[in-house]
C-alpha positions as a printed Julia matrix, in Angstrom:
354×3 Matrix{Float64}:
 -21.79    0.16  38.37
 -22.37    0.99  34.7
 -22.26   -2.38  32.86
 -20.68   -0.65  29.85
 -17.7     0.04  32.12
 -17.65   -2.9   34.53
 -18.08   -5.74  32.03
 -15.37   -4.57  29.59
 -13.0    -3.95  32.52
 -13.52   -7.48  33.84
 -13.15   -8.95  30.34
  -9.94   -7.03  29.74
  -8.37   -7.85  33.13
  -9.19  -11.57  32.84
  -7.91  -11.7   29.25
  -4.55  -10.17  30.21
  -4.2   -12.56  33.17
  -5.09  -15.46  30.9
  -2.53  -14.3   28.32
   0.19  -14.3   30.98
  -0.6   -17.87  32.0
  -0.65  -19.15  28.42
   2.56  -17.26  27.61
   4.17  -19.02  30.55
   3.05  -22.33  29.05
   4.66  -21.35  25.75
   7.94  -20.45  27.43
   8.04  -23.88  29.09
   6.83  -26.0   26.17
   7.44  -23.9   23.02
   4.31  -25.11  21.27
   3.31  -22.7   18.45
  -0.4   -22.84  19.29
   0.34  -21.49  22.78
   2.14  -18.47  21.31
  -0.7   -17.77  18.88
  -3.29  -18.1   21.65
  -1.27  -15.65  23.74
  -1.5   -13.13  20.9
  -5.25  -13.76  20.54
  -5.81  -13.24  24.26
  -3.8   -10.02  24.16
  -6.06   -8.81  21.35
  -9.07   -9.8   23.51
  -7.73   -7.75  26.42
  -6.91   -4.73  24.26
 -10.29   -4.79  22.53
 -12.19   -4.99  25.83
  -9.83   -2.36  27.24
 -10.82    0.13  24.56
 -14.47   -0.49  25.47
 -13.71    0.12  29.13
 -11.91    3.39  28.35
 -14.65    4.47  25.96
 -17.32    3.87  28.58
 -15.31    5.54  31.34
 -13.73    8.53  29.59
 -15.72    8.82  26.38
 -14.99    7.58  22.89
 -12.58    9.19  20.44
 -11.58    8.43  16.88
  -8.21    6.77  17.74
  -9.87    4.63  20.41
 -12.65    3.65  18.02
 -10.21    2.71  15.25
  -8.21    0.57  17.7
 -11.39   -1.13  18.92
 -12.48   -1.99  15.4
  -9.07   -3.14  14.18
  -8.29   -5.35  17.16
 -11.81   -6.57  17.92
 -13.21   -7.07  14.43
 -10.05   -8.4   12.79
  -7.85   -9.8   15.55
  -9.51  -11.61  18.44
 -11.48  -14.45  16.85
  -9.04  -14.88  13.96
  -5.96  -15.44  16.12
  -7.71  -17.59  18.73
  -8.97  -19.72  15.86
  -5.49  -19.83  14.32
  -4.18  -21.25  17.59
  -6.65  -24.11  17.24
  -5.52  -24.68  13.65
  -1.93  -25.05  14.9
  -3.09  -27.37  17.68
  -4.93  -29.64  15.24
  -2.34  -29.4   12.47
  -1.66  -32.71  10.68
  -5.26  -33.82  11.25
  -8.23  -33.67   8.88
  -9.4   -30.52  10.66
  -7.95  -28.56   7.74
 -10.96  -29.57   5.66
 -13.21  -27.84   8.16
 -11.03  -24.72   8.02
 -11.33  -24.75   4.23
 -15.11  -25.08   4.49
 -15.21  -22.21   7.0
 -13.28  -19.98   4.6
 -15.75  -20.83   1.86
 -18.71  -20.0    4.12
 -17.05  -16.74   5.2
 -16.66  -15.67   1.59
 -20.27  -16.57   0.87
 -21.46  -14.59   3.91
 -19.41  -11.58   2.76
 -21.08  -11.77  -0.64
 -24.56  -11.99   0.9
 -23.68   -9.02   3.12
 -22.89   -6.96   0.01
 -26.5    -7.5   -1.06
 -27.69   -6.29   2.34
 -25.55   -3.15   2.14
 -26.79   -2.45  -1.4
 -30.39   -2.63  -0.17
 -29.45   -0.14   2.57
 -28.03    2.3    0.02
 -24.38    1.56   0.88
 -23.22   -0.6   -2.05
 -19.85   -2.31  -1.9
 -17.59   -1.74  -4.9
 -17.27   -4.66  -7.28
 -13.49   -4.72  -6.97
 -13.62   -5.19  -3.19
 -16.23   -7.94  -3.48
 -14.13   -9.77  -6.07
 -10.99   -9.43  -3.93
 -12.73  -10.84  -0.84
 -14.16  -13.8   -2.76
 -10.84  -14.51  -4.47
  -8.94  -14.41  -1.2
 -11.37  -16.54   0.82
 -12.29  -19.1   -1.82
  -8.73  -19.3   -3.12
  -7.56  -19.79   0.46
 -10.18  -22.5    0.95
  -8.91  -24.42  -2.07
  -5.3   -24.06  -0.9
  -6.05  -25.29   2.64
  -8.08  -28.23   1.32
  -5.27  -29.29  -1.04
  -2.66  -29.01   1.71
  -4.86  -31.07   4.04
  -5.07  -33.76   1.39
  -1.41  -33.86   0.36
   0.81  -31.99   2.87
  -0.94  -31.54   6.22
   2.09  -30.22   8.07
   1.83  -27.04   5.98
  -1.83  -26.32   6.77
  -1.27  -24.19   9.88
   1.69  -22.22   8.42
  -0.35  -21.53   5.28
  -3.38  -20.32   7.28
  -1.05  -18.18   9.4
   0.49  -16.62   6.28
  -2.96  -15.85   4.87
  -4.02  -14.29   8.17
  -0.9   -12.16   8.56
  -1.22  -10.79   5.02
  -4.91  -10.07   5.52
  -4.21   -8.47   8.93
  -1.67   -6.06   7.43
  -4.12   -5.04   4.71
  -6.9    -4.56   7.26
  -4.64   -2.5    9.55
  -3.68   -0.12   6.74
  -7.29    0.35   5.69
  -8.71    0.79   9.2
  -6.06    3.34  10.2
  -6.25    5.38   6.98
  -9.89    5.39   5.89
 -11.63    8.73   6.63
 -14.47    8.64   9.15
 -17.41   11.04   9.4
 -17.63   13.25  12.49
 -17.41   12.58  15.4
 -15.11    9.72  14.29
 -16.99    6.88  15.96
 -20.46    5.32  16.15
 -22.43    4.13  19.19
 -25.81    2.53  19.55
 -28.11    5.42  20.57
 -29.86    3.34  23.24
 -27.18    1.06  24.75
 -24.14    3.23  23.87
 -22.31    0.1   22.73
 -19.84    0.79  19.88
 -20.9    -0.39  16.42
 -18.95   -0.53  13.2
 -21.28    1.61  11.1
 -18.91    4.6   11.05
 -16.67    2.64   8.69
 -17.6     2.41   4.99
 -19.21   -0.75   3.67
 -16.13   -1.5    1.56
 -14.21   -2.04   4.81
 -16.93   -3.71   6.87
 -17.28   -6.41   4.22
 -13.75   -7.59   5.11
 -14.6    -8.68   8.67
 -16.6   -11.92   8.1
 -13.59  -13.96   6.85
 -11.72  -13.06  10.05
 -14.59  -13.58  12.48
 -16.44  -16.51  10.94
 -13.38  -18.58  10.14
 -11.75  -17.83  13.51
 -14.86  -18.47  15.6
 -15.7   -21.67  13.73
 -12.14  -22.96  14.15
 -12.13  -22.2   17.87
 -15.57  -23.65  18.64
 -15.58  -26.71  16.42
 -11.9   -27.36  17.04
 -12.7   -27.6   20.74
 -15.63  -29.94  20.06
 -13.4   -32.08  17.82
 -10.77  -32.2   20.56
 -13.37  -33.3   23.1
 -14.42  -36.06  20.72
 -10.81  -37.27  20.47
 -10.54  -37.78  24.24
 -14.06  -38.96  25.14
 -15.18  -42.63  25.16
 -16.43  -43.16  21.62
 -19.52  -44.8   20.21
 -19.08  -45.02  16.45
 -22.5   -45.35  14.85
 -21.3   -44.14  11.47
 -18.11  -44.99   9.61
 -17.14  -43.57   6.23
 -14.45  -45.49   4.39
 -14.62  -44.08   0.87
 -11.59  -42.31  -0.54
 -13.5   -40.35  -3.18
 -12.3   -36.72  -3.05
 -14.72  -34.24  -1.42
 -17.35  -36.96  -0.87
 -15.08  -38.79   1.54
 -14.21  -35.62   3.44
 -17.84  -34.53   3.73
 -18.85  -38.02   4.78
 -16.23  -38.17   7.52
 -17.3   -34.75   8.77
 -20.89  -35.98   9.03
 -19.67  -39.14  10.76
 -17.82  -37.11  13.39
 -20.95  -35.06  14.14
 -23.12  -38.19  14.44
 -20.56  -40.01  16.57
 -20.09  -37.02  18.9
 -23.78  -37.08  19.82
 -23.74  -40.87  20.06
 -20.78  -40.71  22.45
 -22.35  -38.25  24.89
 -24.09  -40.89  27.08
 -20.81  -42.79  27.48
 -19.0   -39.58  28.35
 -21.62  -38.79  31.0
 -21.19  -42.23  32.54
 -17.41  -41.83  32.54
 -17.77  -38.42  34.19
 -19.95  -39.85  36.95
 -17.46  -42.66  37.48
 -14.56  -40.21  37.64
 -12.78  -41.76  34.64
 -13.47  -39.09  32.02
 -10.34  -37.43  30.61
 -10.17  -33.89  32.0
  -9.6   -32.52  28.53
 -13.18  -33.36  27.54
 -14.95  -30.92  29.92
 -12.09  -28.46  29.41
 -12.53  -28.31  25.65
 -16.33  -28.26  25.88
 -16.11  -25.21  28.16
 -13.81  -23.62  25.59
 -16.32  -24.38  22.84
 -19.06  -22.64  24.86
 -16.71  -19.72  25.49
 -16.03  -19.36  21.79
 -19.68  -19.65  20.8
 -21.16  -17.02  23.13
 -19.19  -13.92  22.01
 -19.37  -15.11  18.4
 -23.15  -15.11  18.68
 -23.49  -11.78  20.5
 -20.98  -10.14  18.14
 -23.08  -11.35  15.22
 -26.18   -9.87  16.83
 -24.3    -6.58  17.16
 -23.91   -6.52  13.38
 -27.71   -6.63  13.05
 -28.37   -3.86  15.56
 -28.96   -6.03  18.65
 -26.32   -4.61  20.98
 -27.55   -5.09  24.55
 -25.81   -8.47  24.91
 -22.47   -7.51  23.35
 -20.43   -6.73  26.49
 -22.09   -9.55  28.45
 -21.28  -12.09  25.74
 -17.71  -10.86  25.58
 -17.3   -11.32  29.34
 -18.98  -14.74  29.46
 -16.83  -15.88  26.56
 -13.51  -15.26  28.27
 -14.89  -16.64  31.56
 -15.85  -19.98  29.98
 -12.58  -20.26  28.07
 -10.67  -19.5   31.28
 -12.7   -22.14  33.15
 -11.71  -24.6   30.46
  -8.1   -23.69  31.07
  -8.48  -24.18  34.82
 -10.04  -27.61  34.28
  -7.3   -28.67  31.89
  -4.52  -27.31  34.1
  -4.94  -30.28  36.42
  -2.79  -32.33  34.04
   0.25  -30.24  35.0
   2.8   -31.67  37.41
   3.23  -28.34  39.18
   1.75  -24.85  39.42
   4.31  -22.04  39.27
   4.41  -18.28  39.39
   4.4   -17.28  35.72
   7.87  -16.75  34.18
   9.65  -18.01  37.32
  10.83  -21.3   38.83
   8.81  -20.71  42.02
   6.54  -23.75  42.5
   3.29  -23.0   44.33
   1.95  -26.56  44.34
   2.96  -29.97  43.05
   0.65  -32.6   41.68
   1.09  -36.18  40.68
   1.91  -36.31  37.0
  -0.67  -38.28  35.0
   0.18  -40.88  32.41
   0.04  -38.32  29.59
   2.53  -35.48  29.84
   0.89  -33.35  27.19
  -0.72  -30.24  28.67
  -3.52  -28.88  26.52
  -3.11  -25.15  27.14
  -6.31  -23.41  26.03
  -7.6   -26.52  24.27
  -6.69  -30.08  23.54
  -6.07  -31.99  20.4
  -4.63  -35.14  18.91
  -1.89  -35.37  16.39
């Protein structure tokens, strides 16, 4: 019952099952966010699967490279991209732009940390990361302001290009013997075997993806909960108006919680509200424990990974009640029928408004 084996196995198995269910949704409804979430869940299952195999059979260089490529560059980024597609044509693009800016800033601050540790990042890599993230932030903000339907495709294009670059670098960069790195106490894999020039590339993937998934779910919950609007921002001044509306949403979310609790007790709360809040929790936990892993706190890594997919899956099970029937995936076999609610839109892994 080694937790370094059991927890990754459970995370991997649940992720693959989850991916099958979401893929079945995509086949029936052909919504792009469902396809992207399927890819993200597959990455989740593969990443946890490498951890299971490493704990069971021992780590190797190919397994370690796969773990780093899929886990550090794929999981959070593609789950977050699914949320961007879900909330396309809304003002959520401004938050994505802000997340890209923060990710670039965090990468820059991390270069200072690596320099203090005697592993300086080359100036060219730092400049490339800042140009890509901050240039992407400006592009997404402009598209949100003037052509929102192109926000999600633009973010997807940026992610695909960055993913190809990351894949080439991860698979080709030389690693010191034995070809992988584990925490000496917990035996959890860490990314320190890779050079700092490569590790500095991960924050834009992880921070932007995790922020999009978590805060996109919270924003979706706000859309469907009974609202109490304490703060309204009506100015159209560029940047100021966007920041003001973002602050207003945060204030109004907290102000709306008592009404949502009352609606829940009365049985009138839209099922997408608890569903998306569970998804937000599921996105936050592994994002936090993965961040701790970067700073040498590794004991919670596998546990956070497992709890993350459990909470996201619970959110899916709560939201699935809006379906008119439950089928065997990829078949026409109906296991149970339910009365179709007034809204026919099924939220998949999350929910959002157009």
